[in-house]
C-alpha positions in Angstrom: 0.0 -0.3 0.0 1.3 3.3 -0.5 1.7 6.3 1.6 -1.3 8.2 3.1 -2.6 11.0 0.9 -3.5 14.2 2.7 -6.3 16.4 1.4 -8.6 19.0 3.0 -11.8 17.5 1.9 -12.5 14.1 0.0 -15.7 13.7 -1.9 -17.5 10.6 -2.6 -18.5 10.4 -6.2 -18.5 12.7 -9.1 -22.2 13.2 -9.9 -24.0 16.7 -9.6 -23.6 16.8 -5.6 -20.3 16.1 -5.4 -19.2 18.1 -8.5 -21.0 21.1 -7.2 -19.7 20.6 -3.5 -16.4 20.0 -5.0 -16.6 23.1 -7.1 -17.6 25.3 -4.3 -15.0 24.2 -1.7 -12.1 24.7 -4.1 -13.1 28.0 -5.0 -12.7 29.0 -1.1 -9.1 27.6 -1.4 -9.5 24.1 -0.3 -8.0 21.0 -1.4 -10.5 18.8 -2.7 -9.9 15.2 -3.9 -13.2 13.5 -5.4 -13.1 9.6 -5.4 -15.6 8.2 -8.5 -16.3 4.6 -8.9 -17.6 5.0 -12.8 -16.1 6.5 -15.6 -17.9 9.4 -17.1 -19.9 10.1 -19.2 -21.9 7.1 -17.7 -25.7 6.3 -18.1 -28.2 8.0 -15.1 -31.7 8.9 -14.9 -32.9 11.7 -13.1 -33.2 14.0 -16.9 -35.7 16.2 -16.0 -34.2 19.3 -13.9 -36.1 21.6 -12.0 -35.8 25.5 -12.7 -34.7 25.9 -9.0 -31.5 23.9 -10.2 -30.4 27.1 -12.2 -30.2 29.1 -9.0 -28.2 26.4 -7.5 -25.8 26.2 -11.0 -25.7 29.6 -11.0 -24.4 30.4 -7.4 -21.6 27.8 -8.1 -20.6 29.2 -11.2 -21.6 26.1 -13.1 -24.4 27.4 -15.3 -22.9 28.7 -18.5 -21.5 25.4 -19.4 -24.8 24.1 -19.2 -26.4 26.8 -20.8 -24.4 26.1 -23.8 -24.6 22.5 -24.1 -27.7 22.8 -26.2 -30.1 20.8 -24.0 -33.9 20.4 -24.4 -35.7 23.7 -22.8 -38.0 23.1 -20.5 -40.7 25.4 -18.9 -43.3 23.1 -17.2 -44.7 19.6 -16.3 -48.0 18.1 -18.0 -50.2 15.4 -16.6 -52.7 13.1 -18.2 -55.0 10.2 -17.4 -57.2 9.0 -20.3 -59.1 12.2 -21.3 -57.8 14.4 -18.4 -55.5 16.5 -18.7 -53.6 19.3 -16.9 -50.2 21.6 -17.3 -48.1 23.5 -15.2 -46.0 26.7 -16.8 -43.0 27.0 -14.2 -43.2 30.8 -15.2 -46.3 31.3 -13.7 -45.4 30.7 -10.0 -45.6 32.2 -6.2 -41.8 31.7 -5.9 -39.2 34.2 -6.9 -36.6 32.7 -9.1 -36.0 30.8 -12.6 -39.0 29.8 -14.1 -37.1 27.5 -17.0 -34.5 24.8 -17.0 -33.5 22.1 -19.3 -34.2 18.1 -20.1 -31.2 16.4 -20.0 -29.1 13.5 -21.0 -27.4 13.0 -17.4 -24.4 11.3 -18.9 -23.5 14.6 -20.7 -25.0 16.7 -17.8 -22.9 15.2 -15.0 -19.7 15.2 -17.1 -20.2 18.9 -17.8 -20.6 19.6 -14.1 -17.6 17.2 -13.4 -15.4 19.1 -15.7 -16.4 22.5 -14.4 -15.4 21.3 -11.2 -11.9 20.1 -12.3 -11.3 23.3 -14.4 -12.0 25.0 -11.1 -9.2 22.8 -9.2 -10.7 19.8 -7.7 -8.8 16.8 -8.3 -11.4 14.1 -9.8 -10.4 10.3 -9.9 -12.5 8.1 -12.1 -12.5 4.1 -11.5 -11.6 4.6 -7.9 -13.8 2.4 -5.4 -13.7 3.2 -1.3 -14.0 -0.1 0.4 -13.6 1.1 4.1 -14.0 4.4 5.8 -12.8 5.2 9.4 -14.6 8.1 11.0 -13.5 7.5 14.5 -10.4 9.7 15.0 -9.8 13.3 14.4 -9.4 13.0 10.6 -11.6 10.6 8.5 -9.5 7.8 6.9 -10.5 6.2 3.6 -9.4 3.2 1.8 -10.0 2.7 -1.8 -8.9 0.7 -4.8 -7.9 2.4 -8.3 -8.8 1.3 -11.5 -5.7 -1.2 -11.3 -7.3 -2.5 -8.2 -4.4 -1.5 -5.8 -5.3 -0.4 -2.6 -4.5 3.5 -1.4 -5.5 5.7 1.9 -6.5 8.9 1.9 -7.0 11.1 5.2 -8.7 14.6 5.1 -10.7 16.8 7.6 -14.0 16.4 6.1 -15.8 14.0 3.9 -18.5 14.7 1.8 -20.8 11.7 0.1 -22.3 12.4 -3.0 -22.4 8.8 -4.0 -26.1 8.9 -4.9 -27.9 5.4 -5.5 -24.4 3.9 -4.5 -24.8 5.3 -0.9 -21.2 4.6 0.1 -21.0 6.0 3.5 -24.5 4.5 4.7 -23.3 1.3 3.6 -19.8 1.3 5.3 -21.0 3.1 8.5 -24.3 1.3 8.7 -26.4 4.4 8.5 -29.2 2.7 6.4 -32.6 2.6 7.3 -35.6 1.1 5.3 -37.8 3.8 3.5 -41.6 4.1 4.7 -42.5 4.5 1.0 -43.7 1.0 -0.7 -41.3 -0.9 -2.9 -41.5 0.2 -6.2 -39.5 -0.6 -9.4 -39.0 1.4 -12.4 -38.3 0.2 -16.1 -36.9 2.9 -18.3 -34.9 3.3 -21.5 -34.2 5.9 -24.1 -36.2 6.1 -27.5 -36.0 7.7 -30.7 -39.3 9.3 -30.6 -40.7 10.1 -34.2 -43.3 12.3 -32.3 -45.3 13.9 -35.4 -48.2 15.4 -33.2 -47.4 19.0 -33.9 -49.5 19.8 -30.4 -46.8 17.8 -28.4 -44.9 20.3 -26.1 -41.4 19.0 -25.9 -40.8 21.7 -23.4 -42.4 20.0 -20.8 -41.9 16.4 -18.8 -45.1 14.3 -19.6 -46.2 12.1 -16.9 -49.0 10.0 -18.1 -51.1 7.9 -15.4 -52.1 4.2 -16.4 -56.3 4.3 -16.8 -56.3 1.7 -14.6 -54.2 1.9 -11.7 -53.5 5.6 -10.4 -50.3 4.4 -8.8 -48.8 3.6 -11.9 -47.3 6.2 -14.2 -45.0 6.7 -17.2 -42.7 9.3 -17.7 -41.7 11.0 -21.1 -39.2 13.5 -21.1 -38.3 14.8 -24.8 -34.4 15.6 -25.2 -33.1 18.3 -28.1 -31.9 15.4 -30.3 -35.1 13.7 -31.2 -34.8 11.0 -28.4 -36.8 10.9 -25.2 -36.4 9.1 -22.0 -39.2 6.6 -21.2 -39.9 4.6 -18.1 -42.7 3.2 -16.0 -43.0 3.3 -12.2 -45.2 0.8 -10.2 -45.0 -1.2 -7.3 -43.0 -4.3 -7.7 -45.8 -7.3 -7.9 -47.9 -5.2 -10.1 -44.9 -4.8 -12.8 -43.6 -8.3 -12.3 -47.0 -9.6 -12.9 -46.9 -8.4 -16.4 -46.1 -11.0 -19.2 -42.5 -10.8 -20.9 -38.8 -9.1 -20.3 -38.5 -5.7 -19.6 -38.5 -4.1 -22.6 -41.6 -6.0 -23.5 -43.3 -4.7 -20.4 -42.4 -1.3 -21.0 -44.2 -1.1 -24.4 -46.9 -3.2 -23.0 -47.6 -0.3 -20.4 -47.3 2.0 -23.0 -49.8 0.7 -25.3 -52.4 0.4 -22.5 -52.1 4.4 -22.4 -54.2 5.3 -26.0 -52.7 8.9 -25.6 -49.2 8.0 -25.0 -49.3 5.0 -27.3 -50.6 7.6 -30.3 -47.9 9.8 -29.5 -45.0 6.7 -29.5 -46.3 5.1 -32.6 -43.5 5.0 -34.5 -41.0 5.0 -31.7 -37.4 3.4 -32.2 -36.3 1.5 -28.8 -32.3 1.3 -29.8 -31.1 1.5 -26.3 -31.4 -1.6 -23.6 -34.1 -1.2 -21.2 -32.8 -1.2 -17.4 -34.7 -1.2 -14.2 -34.1 0.0 -10.8 -36.1 -1.9 -7.9 -36.6 -0.6 -4.2 -34.9 2.9 -5.1 -36.4 4.9 -2.3 -34.2 5.2 1.0 -33.3 6.8 4.0 -30.9 6.8 6.6 -30.4 7.4 10.4 -28.8 10.7 10.1 -27.3 13.0 7.6 -24.1 13.8 9.6 -21.7 12.7 11.7 -18.0 12.9 12.9 -16.2 15.2 10.0 -18.8 14.0 7.3 -22.1 14.7 5.7 -24.4 12.8 3.3 -25.5 15.0 0.1 -28.7 14.2 -1.9 -29.4 10.7 -2.6 -26.8 9.1 -0.6 -29.0 10.6 2.2 -32.6 10.1 1.1 -34.6 9.2 -2.0 -38.2 9.9 -2.0 -39.6 9.3 -5.6 -38.9 10.1 -9.3 -42.3 11.6 -10.0 -41.2 15.3 -9.4 -37.9 15.0 -10.7 -36.8 16.2 -7.3 -33.5 14.4 -7.0 -31.2 16.8 -8.6 -32.5 19.5 -6.9 -32.4 18.6 -3.4 -28.7 17.0 -4.3 -27.7 20.6 -5.4 -29.7 22.1 -2.8 -27.6 20.0 -0.2 -24.4 20.9 -1.8 -25.1 24.7 -1.5 -26.1 24.1 1.9 -23.1 21.9 3.0 -19.9 23.5 1.5 -20.4 26.9 3.5 -20.8 24.7 6.7 -17.5 22.7 5.9 -16.0 26.2 5.0 -16.7 27.7 8.0 -15.9 24.4 10.1 -12.6 24.3 8.6 -11.7 27.8 9.8 -12.6 26.6 13.2 -16.1 27.6 13.8 -18.5 25.9 15.7 -21.3 24.2 13.4 -24.3 23.1 14.5 -24.8 20.5 11.6 -28.3 19.4 12.7 -29.9 22.6 13.0 -27.7 24.4 10.3 -27.9 21.6 7.9 -30.3 18.5 8.4 -33.6 20.4 9.8 -33.5 23.3 7.0 -32.8 20.4 4.3 -35.2 18.3 5.4 -38.2 21.0 5.4 -37.7 20.7 1.5 -37.7 17.2 1.2 -40.7 16.8 3.5 -42.7 19.2 1.1 -41.8 16.8 -1.7 -42.4 13.9 0.4 -46.3 15.4 1.0 -46.6 15.9 -2.8 -45.4 12.1 -3.4 -47.8 10.5 -1.0 -50.7 12.9 -2.4 -49.8 11.8 -5.7 -49.8 7.9 -5.1 -53.0 8.1 -3.0 -54.8 10.2 -5.4 -55.1 13.3 -3.7 -52.7 15.3 -5.9 -54.0 14.0 -9.0 -57.1 15.3 -8.0 -56.0 18.8 -8.0 -53.8 18.7 -10.8 -56.8 17.6 -12.9 -59.4 19.3 -11.2 -61.7 21.9 -13.6 -62.0 24.9 -11.4 -58.7 25.8 -10.2 -57.7 29.4 -8.4 -54.8 31.1 -10.0 -53.1 32.0 -7.0 -53.5 28.3 -5.8 -52.0 26.8 -9.0 -49.0 29.4 -8.8 -48.2 28.1 -5.4 -48.4 24.5 -6.6 -46.5 25.2 -9.7 -43.7 26.7 -7.3 -43.2 23.3 -5.5 -43.3 21.5 -9.2 -40.5 23.6 -9.9 -38.6 22.9 -7.1 -39.0 25.7 -4.6 -39.8 23.4 -1.8 -37.6 25.3 0.8 -39.8 28.8 0.2 -41.6 29.2 3.5 -43.5 32.4 2.2 -45.3 29.5 0.4 -48.5 28.3 2.2 -47.9 24.9 0.5 -44.4 24.6 1.9 -45.1 26.1 5.3 -48.0 24.0 5.9 -48.0 21.2 3.2 -49.7 18.2 4.6 -53.0 20.2 5.9 -53.0 22.5 2.8 -52.8 19.3 0.3 -55.4 17.6 2.2 -58.1 20.7 2.2 -57.4 21.4 -1.3 -57.8 18.0 -2.2 -61.2 17.5 -0.5 -62.3 20.8 -2.0 -61.4 19.4 -5.6 -63.4 16.3 -4.9 -66.4 17.8 -4.1 -66.3 20.4 -6.7 
């Protein structure tokens, strides 16, 4: 084994949360090492960004390369179930801030952010897998394998885990705990869509609810190159009961949704169909002795409102200044300054996810008699502004959603 390396901060994972955290910290003058298990670019889902992300990218000086990449412009979200349809324009929202964003192929998007962090001064090592972490001492000690399977160690003052679904620290430090969401499965791919309908709006993600099962839904995320991300989400038992392999199951679900099938009648399926099972996750704590968990490494709810990247970037913009303060010798209360405020927005998204699957939010979205003011408040949360406590549907999300759903049902 080689001698132990020394850095100020080690970031686990070069995805959006890790890249942004690394970029923010190197701009403060810290020596940052990013250890990433995969090579970039690599396939990932979570392609429909929310406008709130744009503010975070701007804050980290990472916005320009994203804007210049030519991604598909996005201004909202559309929902359909049989003949019912509802759409939100994120520019018509309650909260201040960006009202537009992009739909991105994550392999390209994630590499742009990682390359920007590297250009700022972060050292990124790809194909490096962390095998052990010791946080019992004054400085965390990480053991990892390089691309040649040679073992090394690195010591630092602070560790940030941006490993996403890899969930490195939760696994190695026994931080995982079961999510209280039902176990769901997602089957997904990229298609060449050949959509010819002139009324189809490529600037919005389209969420289609299964005509018979309100808790099964299909996403369609248009890209700028004539392709779409396409995937279905449902409880494991329902999807497993469908005949055929993953590709056949996905196409069967599409065929059962008449409006979606009409859109994709000429679609090609050149990319292998993938699946994820039991993606919802939680942890005992987001922080510990000189470490913190970012984004999906801490908690992941559900893909329905595309909140994953937003929460990841939000966590990085919150954690990086606190790491800076701690390394400057200040006392930082990570529970009150990081965990609690981050979870406030996560809980807002949780309310909306739960209400989506039990039908309350669908009743709201598909209601034909909607208040413009309330629509703007709902639009803000769907646009990612889940931490804006000036919004009544953030400040008191559970009660407000319950009351509004009951009004819509009565109406």
